[in-house]
Each structure stands twice: as C-alpha cells, then as structure tokens.
Wavefront OBJ file of the C-alpha trace (Angstrom):
o trace
v -0.154 0.008 -0.075
v 1.293 3.231 -1.125
v 1.678 6.335 1.339
v -0.642 9.074 1.179
v -0.176 12.470 2.891
v -2.522 13.479 6.120
v -4.819 15.927 4.953
v -7.970 17.882 5.648
v -10.646 18.995 3.389
v -12.154 22.347 3.419
v -15.431 22.598 1.321
v -19.160 23.993 0.864
v -20.554 21.053 -0.838
v -18.190 22.131 -3.939
v -16.068 19.245 -5.677
v -15.480 20.853 -9.221
v -12.699 23.422 -8.351
v -9.835 22.059 -6.146
v -6.925 24.000 -4.495
v -4.495 21.816 -2.951
v -1.928 23.692 -0.311
v 1.442 22.532 0.713
v 2.656 24.064 3.704
v 6.560 25.206 4.420
v 9.657 23.350 6.420
v 8.980 22.873 10.072
v 4.967 23.642 9.366
v 1.679 21.827 9.099
v -1.489 21.898 7.626
v -2.777 23.734 11.034
v -1.039 26.747 9.473
v -3.175 27.193 6.523
v -6.715 26.524 8.087
v -7.626 30.353 8.113
v -6.673 30.370 4.115
v -8.500 27.079 3.437
v -11.854 28.348 4.926
v -11.629 31.333 3.144
v -11.263 29.815 -0.371
v -13.733 27.153 0.922
v -16.374 30.068 1.396
v -15.294 31.240 -2.236
v -16.629 27.906 -3.658
v -13.464 26.164 -3.680
v -12.503 22.292 -2.377
v -9.707 23.100 -0.307
v -7.283 20.067 0.486
v -4.638 20.986 3.026
v -1.865 18.501 3.607
v 1.026 17.854 5.934
v 4.090 17.148 4.177
v 5.928 13.930 4.614
v 8.124 14.280 7.870
v 5.498 16.502 9.292
v 2.628 16.763 11.094
v 0.468 13.609 11.037
v 1.919 12.083 7.701
v 4.518 9.354 7.203
v 7.915 9.566 8.104
v 10.442 8.660 5.424
v 14.516 8.603 5.075
v 14.122 10.708 1.708
v 13.268 14.482 1.522
v 13.688 15.309 -2.098
v 11.791 17.464 -4.261
v 10.929 14.862 -6.957
v 9.392 12.806 -3.494
v 7.367 15.988 -2.301
v 6.218 16.376 -5.956
v 5.056 12.716 -6.320
v 3.328 12.818 -2.861
v 1.476 15.889 -3.853
v 0.413 14.281 -7.321
v -0.852 11.206 -5.569
v -3.187 13.491 -3.235
v -4.302 15.109 -6.626
v -5.400 11.806 -7.981
v -7.666 11.225 -5.164
v -9.541 14.309 -5.991
v -9.567 14.340 -9.694
v -6.993 14.567 -12.526
v -5.845 18.319 -11.967
v -5.994 20.820 -9.314
v -4.780 24.692 -8.601
v -1.645 24.433 -6.170
v -0.503 26.709 -3.638
v 2.813 26.176 -1.877
v 4.529 28.096 0.538
v 8.667 28.156 0.733
v 9.222 24.205 0.980
v 5.863 23.871 -0.122
v 6.420 26.237 -2.899
v 9.614 24.209 -4.233
v 7.373 21.205 -4.017
v 4.620 22.637 -5.860
v 6.797 23.990 -8.597
v 8.771 20.895 -9.083
v 5.240 18.843 -9.290
v 4.533 21.303 -11.989
v 7.596 20.688 -14.169
v 7.502 16.723 -13.631
v 3.407 16.475 -13.721
v 2.167 19.587 -15.948
v -1.129 17.778 -16.502
v -2.186 17.908 -12.682
v -1.605 21.539 -12.358
v -4.100 23.967 -13.483
v -3.052 27.275 -11.828
v 0.102 27.397 -9.649
v 0.807 30.078 -6.722
v 4.128 30.148 -5.419
v 4.444 31.962 -1.891
v 7.878 33.593 -0.916
v 10.322 31.316 -2.675
v 12.095 31.001 -5.733
v 13.020 27.961 -8.066
v 16.691 28.659 -6.651
v 19.323 27.106 -3.992
v 19.478 28.962 -0.837
v 22.134 29.082 1.731
v 19.847 29.817 5.151
v 21.135 27.676 7.956
v 18.238 25.559 9.502
v 20.415 23.304 11.132
v 20.919 25.264 14.404
v 16.819 25.241 14.462
v 16.889 21.506 14.120
v 19.625 21.221 17.010
v 17.864 23.410 19.229
v 14.756 21.253 18.871
v 16.877 18.275 19.313
v 18.143 19.788 22.669
v 15.015 19.948 24.476
v 14.193 17.351 26.820
v 10.718 16.552 26.297
v 10.354 14.553 29.374
v 10.886 17.413 31.790
v 8.451 19.911 29.430
v 5.209 19.965 30.549
v 3.408 22.768 28.999
v 3.965 24.691 25.853
v 5.649 27.731 27.874
v 8.246 25.266 29.204
v 8.970 24.201 25.653
v 8.998 28.113 24.428
v 11.479 28.674 27.693
v 13.943 25.882 26.446
v 13.713 26.643 22.820
v 14.691 30.262 23.829
v 17.988 28.998 24.287
v 18.955 28.999 20.953
v 15.908 30.586 18.866
v 15.594 34.417 19.956
v 12.608 35.215 17.934
v 9.419 34.757 19.683
v 7.583 34.348 16.459
v 9.858 31.420 15.277
v 9.592 29.765 18.976
v 5.738 29.944 18.863
v 5.871 28.333 15.550
v 8.104 25.449 16.359
v 6.109 25.004 20.226
v 3.200 23.735 17.467
v 5.273 20.717 16.562
v 5.330 18.894 19.827
v 2.422 16.761 20.634
v 0.980 17.184 24.382
v -2.082 14.760 23.738
v -0.143 12.410 25.746
v 1.777 14.363 28.343
v 3.469 11.073 29.313
v 4.593 10.321 25.920
v 5.324 14.040 24.303
v 7.105 13.801 20.837
v 8.193 15.891 17.757
v 5.684 15.612 14.718
v 9.039 16.389 12.917
v 10.940 13.703 11.552
v 14.184 15.718 12.681
v 16.765 12.814 11.703
v 15.364 12.756 8.285
v 15.019 16.750 7.845
v 18.813 16.902 9.145
v 19.984 14.459 6.777
v 18.086 16.090 3.694
v 18.610 19.628 4.449
v 21.100 20.053 1.564
v 18.455 18.624 -0.516
v 15.783 20.762 0.663
v 17.778 24.011 0.556
v 18.401 23.478 -3.157
v 16.183 22.987 -6.077
v 16.167 20.501 -8.675
v 18.009 20.838 -12.038
v 15.002 19.905 -14.373
v 15.322 20.939 -18.003
v 11.405 21.793 -18.254
v 9.268 24.711 -18.166
v 5.735 24.884 -17.441
v 3.120 27.315 -19.116
v 0.572 27.256 -16.566
v -0.543 30.742 -14.748
v 1.653 31.251 -12.200
v 1.662 33.740 -9.133
v 4.653 34.199 -7.474
v 3.660 36.333 -3.936
v 6.561 37.742 -2.257
v 6.964 39.518 0.874
v 8.470 43.090 0.993
v 10.380 42.445 3.955
v 11.574 38.955 2.893
v 14.917 38.053 1.202
v 13.591 34.847 -0.516
v 12.664 36.120 -3.439
v 14.984 39.133 -4.662
v 15.061 40.771 -7.838
v 18.134 38.574 -9.101
v 16.147 35.214 -9.282
v 13.385 36.622 -11.680
v 15.501 35.149 -14.491
v 15.113 31.840 -13.085
v 11.736 32.406 -12.308
v 11.063 33.448 -16.237
v 12.972 30.422 -17.280
v 10.798 27.412 -15.377
v 7.370 29.341 -15.421
v 7.350 32.111 -18.412
v 3.788 32.848 -17.718
v 4.010 34.041 -14.460
v 2.879 37.151 -12.508
v 5.298 38.417 -9.542
v 3.516 40.369 -6.681
v 4.891 42.020 -3.831
v 2.825 42.236 -0.288
v 4.024 45.375 1.833
v 4.999 45.062 5.444
v 5.495 41.484 5.274
v 8.102 39.098 5.828
v 8.599 35.126 4.680
v 5.276 33.985 6.397
v 2.843 36.298 4.036
v -0.114 34.590 4.437
v -0.114 35.015 8.202
v 1.960 38.724 8.629
v -0.764 39.860 5.894
v -3.658 37.739 5.857
v -6.580 40.051 4.262
v -3.885 41.378 1.487
v -2.687 37.724 0.646
v -6.399 36.614 0.236
v -7.158 39.265 -1.959
v -4.152 38.095 -4.390
v -4.686 35.000 -3.894
v -8.503 34.959 -4.838
v -7.957 37.406 -7.966
v -5.885 34.980 -9.647
v -7.697 31.700 -8.962
v -10.844 33.278 -10.057
v -9.565 34.329 -13.431
l 1 2 3 4 5 6 7 8 9 10 11 12 13 14 15 16 17 18 19 20 21 22 23 24 25 26 27 28 29 30 31 32 33 34 35 36 37 38 39 40 41 42 43 44 45 46 47 48 49 50 51 52 53 54 55 56 57 58 59 60 61 62 63 64 65 66 67 68 69 70 71 72 73 74 75 76 77 78 79 80 81 82 83 84 85 86 87 88 89 90 91 92 93 94 95 96 97 98 99 100 101 102 103 104 105 106 107 108 109 110 111 112 113 114 115 116 117 118 119 120 121 122 123 124 125 126 127 128 129 130 131 132 133 134 135 136 137 138 139 140 141 142 143 144 145 146 147 148 149 150 151 152 153 154 155 156 157 158 159 160 161 162 163 164 165 166 167 168 169 170 171 172 173 174 175 176 177 178 179 180 181 182 183 184 185 186 187 188 189 190 191 192 193 194 195 196 197 198 199 200 201 202 203 204 205 206 207 208 209 210 211 212 213 214 215 216 217 218 219 220 221 222 223 224 225 226 227 228 229 230 231 232 233 234 235 236 237 238 239 240 241 242 243 244 245 246 247 248 249 250 251 252 253 254 255 256 257 258 259
C-alpha cells in the first residue's frame, strides 16, 4: 500500500474546483486552515496537506523535491486529475517541481515567497535546538518555549516550533517532525532540482516586501521555468506572507484563482 499524505478537506459541498495547499519547512496543515476556510467560502474544495516528515503524515528517510512532488500528485489523483496548487517555501518548491514533472496535474500555480533557486540559509541550528530539548522535563508549551529560547531568539519562531510537539499524551510527548530525516536531507531541501523543463500554466509568485527569499536577482530563474508568471509583492510582510498580511494575501490569491 503506497503512502498518502495526511490531509484535511474544506468545502461547501463543492467538488469541481479543487485547490491543494502545501506548507513550508517545519510547518503543518494547521498553519493554513484560515486560508483554506476562506477559499472554501468562495466555492473551492480545498485540500490542505501535511508534507512527509511533518505533522501526521508518514516519515521517510528521503525528502527530495521529486519525492514531495509525487506525494502531492497522489493527493491530486484522489480528488481528480488536476487542481490549482498553492505552496509556501518548501511547499512552494514542491509545488513548482510538481508542475514541472507532472504539468497535467496543475491548473494554476501559486508560489508563496520562494524561488526555484538554491539557498544558503542555515536551518540546521533550529533542528539542533529542537533536538536539545528534553521533552520529559516539559509539561507545558510555555516550558517548551523557555527551552527553545536558549537557541532561538525570535518569539514568533519559538511559537511556530512549539506547535510541533504533540502534548496529547503528557507521558509520551514527541516532535511531529522527523528531525533526523530533515537534518540528513537539508542540503536537498535548500536546493532546487535541475530540471530541463518549463511550465506554461498561469503562475503567481507572491513575495513579502521584507523578505529576502525572492529577490530581483532570482526573476530570471522564475522566467526560465515559468514564463507565464506574475510577480506580486505584499508590503509590510516577511516570509510568512499568508499570516503576516492575511487579508492582502487573500485578495491576491482570490483574484488570481478566479480569473
């Protein structure tokens, strides 16, 4: 039996227009429920997934973008032959890879604050900090936050990471992230696969004005892979555009998907 990503479906009895949403590194489908409910109210069937090695989805030693793209393809096949696909950060790279390897699966593509390039951001320090936490000594998320503060200065990032511990059984707390596999695959996660293809589907690249993930120098790479693209910048927003400027993000998203 093949693995299928954990997912949640949001709809209002609709099944003709499907949107798949893929979260970023260290995230989960919980981060996108607000956006999913908004799109469902507009008439879409919205499927939000936990990516492999995240949330309630299966764990696997491999975490290449070709793998993540195939995971998304299998979810799309469960709900029809194609869908609009929204991906943030790591999920955006997975969505781009999906559209290049399986163009028949993607109607419209929305990529949130990421480009089809390699990055040098050091995410391993975050993994080391999470690995250093003794969950046996943690009884509350506040105590978890306090331990994470020894290696992570940003309160927003600490709150984000705190969502990744399962407190449902206080005697058996655990990270819902496969930290070992993510550490092993971090070089691949930071890169983008060298694919000799392009995709002509309508593509929206949404970036935060305060973020450095989609700088102007990367536009040529976007044009190379996705010539039918629109680049939009959301003011007063960093990397987590969908949460930092939620209303503006929703406006851009709905205008693009309903064209």
